[in-house]
Structures are given as C-alpha cells and as structure tokens.
N, C-alpha and C positions, 0 to 999 in steps of 0.2 A: 348580661348588657352587651350592647352593640356600640362599639366606638364610632365617633363620627366620621373618622377617616376609613371605615371598613369599606373594602371594594365593591360590596354589594348595596351600598347606598348611593344615591344622587340626589340633588336638590334643584328646587326651581325658585328663582327669585320672586319674592311675594309681589313686587310691584310689576314685573313682567307678567306674572300669572294673571293679574288683574285686567290685562288688555285682551279684548276680544280677538279671536283668531279666525281669518277665513279659511274655509276648507274643512276637513275632517279633523276634529280635536275632541278631546275629553274634557267634560265640564264638571266641576263640583259645586254645589250650591249649599251655602250655610253649614259647613262642616267645621268640626274641631279638628285642627291640624297639629301635627307634632312639627315643631319649627326649629331649625338650627339658627340661633340668633346671627351668626355671621353669613350663613349660606341660604337660608330659606325653607321653603316647604320640603318635607322630607319624603322620599320614595324608596323602596326596596326594590333592587333589580329582580324582578320576577315577571315572566312573560314579555311580550313584545313592547308594552308600554310602561312597565314597572308597576308596583303595587302602591298606591298613595297611602301614606300613614296618617289617616283621618277617618273620622267617623262622625254621625250626626249626634250621637250621645257623648257627651263630655266625659262621663264617668268611664266608658270604654277606653277613650283615648287617654285619660289619666291613668289608668290601670297599664296600659301598654307603655306609656311614657316613663313611668316609675320603675317598671321591671326591664325595659330595653333601652331606653333613651334618657338616662338621668341628667344628661348635659344639655337637653333640650327643653324648651317652653311649649306650652300649649296655647293656641290662639284660635278664636272663631273667626273664620274667613268667609266673607259674604259669598264670593265667586272666584273661582280659579280655573284657568284654560291652560291646556297643554296640548300641543299638536300631537296627533296620533301617529305612530309609526305603522300601524296596520292599514293595508290597502284594501280598500273595497270596490268590487266591480260593480 
C-alpha cells in the first residue's frame, strides 16, 4: 500500500486537468483514474513527467487501486491535460 502523503506521489486537480493547454503536453482520453478525493488525479514520480495512475481498462485500475491506493476512488475521466516537462527540439 502507498500512503497518500508518500513523497513519490503527486496530484493534478481534476478541474484544471480538463482545461486544454497550449504547447507541449500529455493528454489522456477516456481513462479510468485513481483519484485522491482531496487532491485529484494521481501520478507516481517516475521519469520526467511522472507515471499517471490510470488505464483504459477499469478492471486494471481497480486491481491497482485495491492493492496500492485503498484511500482513493476510481473515476472515468473524459480528458486530462498535463504540461510536459520534456523539451523537444
């Protein structure tokens, strides 16, 4: 189990994530997300942009949520944007 205050986690507000971003960004469409009720969409700090804790298959997300994030909920999010920290030339 990963506690919600674990230093390897970060979160993205759901309402802000729904607003399109100009420039280079990551976009997730119709994904089942692990959601912290107080903080939003869940990411694990891995790589330059983090690993989104979502999947197109609800069953996969449920399995991860039950084993790693019992304090979270699961929600289908139509679209989510996050600015990329990776610079492309």
